[in-house]
Structure formats: C-alpha cells, structure tokens
C-alpha positions as CSV (number, residue, x, y, z in Angstrom):
1,M,29.3,70.6,54.6
2,N,27.4,70.7,57.8
3,K,25.9,74.0,58.6
4,E,27.6,75.9,61.7
5,A,25.7,78.0,64.1
6,K,26.7,81.6,64.4
7,K,29.1,83.1,66.9
8,E,28.3,86.4,68.6
9,N,29.9,88.1,71.5
10,N,31.2,84.7,72.9
11,Y,27.9,82.9,72.5
12,Y,26.6,80.5,69.7
13,V,23.1,82.1,68.6
14,W,20.6,80.5,66.3
15,K,16.5,80.4,65.6
16,K,14.3,77.9,67.3
17,G,13.9,75.1,64.7
18,E,17.7,75.3,63.3
19,D,19.4,72.3,63.3
20,L,22.7,73.6,63.4
21,W,26.2,72.2,64.6
22,L,28.0,73.9,67.5
23,N,31.3,71.7,67.2
24,N,32.2,67.9,66.4
25,W,29.9,66.7,69.2
26,F,26.9,69.1,70.2
27,K,23.9,70.6,67.9
28,T,21.7,73.5,68.6
29,K,18.7,71.1,69.0
30,E,20.2,69.5,72.1
31,F,20.6,73.1,73.7
32,V,17.2,74.7,72.4
33,C,14.7,75.9,75.0
34,Q,11.9,73.2,75.6
35,C,9.0,75.7,75.9
36,S,5.9,76.0,73.6
37,H,5.9,79.9,73.7
38,K,5.7,81.1,70.2
39,E,7.7,84.4,71.1
40,C,10.5,81.9,71.9
41,V,12.6,82.3,69.0
42,D,16.1,83.4,69.5
43,Q,18.6,80.9,71.1
44,R,21.8,81.2,72.5
45,V,24.4,79.1,74.5
46,S,28.1,80.0,75.8
47,I,30.8,79.1,73.6
48,E,32.9,78.7,76.9
49,L,30.1,76.2,78.4
50,I,30.4,74.2,74.9
51,D,34.0,74.0,75.2
52,R,34.0,72.6,78.9
53,L,31.5,70.4,78.0
54,T,33.5,69.0,75.0
55,K,36.2,68.5,77.2
56,I,34.3,66.5,79.8
57,R,32.5,64.2,76.7
58,E,36.0,63.6,75.3
59,E,37.6,62.4,78.6
60,V,34.7,60.1,79.4
61,Q,34.5,58.9,75.9
62,S,30.8,58.5,75.8
63,P,28.0,60.7,74.3
64,M,26.6,63.2,76.8
65,R,22.7,64.0,76.9
66,I,21.7,67.5,77.1
67,H,18.5,67.5,79.7
68,S,18.3,71.3,79.6
69,G,20.3,73.9,78.0
70,Y,19.1,77.5,77.0
71,R,15.8,78.6,78.8
72,C,13.8,81.7,77.7
73,T,12.4,84.1,80.3
74,A,9.0,82.8,79.9
75,H,9.7,79.4,80.3
76,Q,11.9,80.0,83.6
77,E,8.9,81.6,84.8
78,D,6.8,78.6,83.8
79,I,9.3,76.3,85.7
80,R,9.3,78.8,88.9
81,K,5.4,79.0,89.1
82,S,5.2,75.3,88.6
83,G,7.1,74.2,91.7
84,T,8.9,71.2,89.9
85,S,12.0,72.5,91.0
86,T,13.2,73.3,94.4
87,V,16.3,75.5,93.1
88,V,15.3,78.2,90.5
89,A,17.0,81.3,90.7
90,K,15.5,84.7,89.9
91,K,17.7,85.4,87.0
92,S,18.8,81.5,85.9
93,T,22.0,80.8,84.3
94,H,19.9,78.8,81.8
95,E,18.1,81.9,80.8
96,L,21.8,83.5,80.2
97,G,22.8,80.5,78.2
98,N,25.5,79.7,80.3
99,A,24.2,76.2,82.0
100,A,23.0,72.8,81.2
101,D,21.6,69.9,82.7
102,I,23.8,67.0,81.6
103,S,24.1,63.1,82.0
104,V,26.2,60.3,80.4
105,S,24.1,57.1,80.0
106,R,26.9,54.6,81.1
107,L,27.6,56.9,84.1
108,T,25.5,57.6,87.2
109,A,25.6,61.4,88.4
110,P,28.1,60.5,91.3
111,Q,30.3,58.7,88.8
112,L,30.2,61.8,86.4
113,L,30.8,64.1,89.2
114,P,34.4,63.9,89.3
115,F,34.9,64.7,85.7
116,V,32.6,67.7,86.0
117,E,34.4,69.1,89.1
118,K,37.5,69.7,87.4
119,R,36.0,72.0,84.8
120,F,32.9,73.6,86.9
121,K,32.6,75.2,90.3
122,S,29.0,75.6,90.0
123,I,27.3,72.4,90.3
124,G,23.6,71.1,91.1
125,I,23.5,67.5,91.7
126,A,20.3,65.4,91.0
127,L,19.5,61.7,90.9
128,N,19.8,61.1,87.1
129,F,21.5,64.6,86.0
130,L,24.0,67.3,87.0
131,H,23.5,71.2,86.5
132,V,26.5,72.8,85.4
133,D,27.1,76.9,84.9
134,L,29.7,79.0,84.3
135,R,29.5,80.7,87.8
136,D,33.3,80.5,88.8
137,D,33.3,83.1,91.6
138,K,33.0,80.5,94.2
139,V,32.4,76.6,94.7
140,R,28.7,75.8,94.6
141,R,26.9,72.6,95.4
142,W,23.3,72.0,96.1
143,N,21.0,68.9,95.6
144,Y,18.0,68.6,93.9
C-alpha cells in the first residue's frame, strides 16, 4: 500500500524528503518547499487546496504541474529580496500552505483559466502558469 501524508488541522503535513501520497493524483514532493535552507523541514498544504486542484485535474483530464506549493518563511523572504517576482505579499498564501502555482501541459494559462475560475476567486495570471489560493473574501486577479 502507498504511504499517505498525515492529516492535521485541515492540512496535510510531512517532513521534507518524504515522498507520500496526498490523494490519487498528487504527492508531497510536488508541493515541497524548493529552498535549500536546512531548517526547512516541516511541510504543509491545505486539504481544501488539494481537493480543489483535484477537481480541476479531473475536469481537464490531464496531469497538472505544480510549479510552487508550500514555501517556508525563509524561502519566501529570499523571493522577496531577489526581486524576481513583482507580486510577493508580506505573508504569502504559499507560506500558509494555501496556494499553488499550476499549469497543464496541453493547455495555455488562458485556456486553463475558465476551469480555475470555477473553484478559486484569487488567481494570479502569468504567461506559463496560474497562481491559485484559498482567499475567498473577494475576487482577486493580477498579472505577473
């Protein structure tokens, strides 16, 4: 049997380096923080985020690539300082485990957008990916 990530307070939690299943489509390694900070060990991603991404993945009937999932605070600060992104919040939804940057190889970001808009109100639009997060208080759209 495939090993599954632990559920804790509405999040999947695991340790960096663990390769566990979140569900039938996604694994922890897809959402792991991409930093090289040795203190970055504990990882997390919202169960609701995974549920919404799963519905999109099943609707488009094609694998989804996760460009970025969870980010530790140190990695988020590295991004902020690097200036590589024009939109980096003070407390990123990636840091909370509530966001992902996604794409589907057979769809452009504009083609993927209608599927994403059914399930997310907060969407950042880049040339090759869409940022989605769980903020549902109002519709948010921005471009990278």
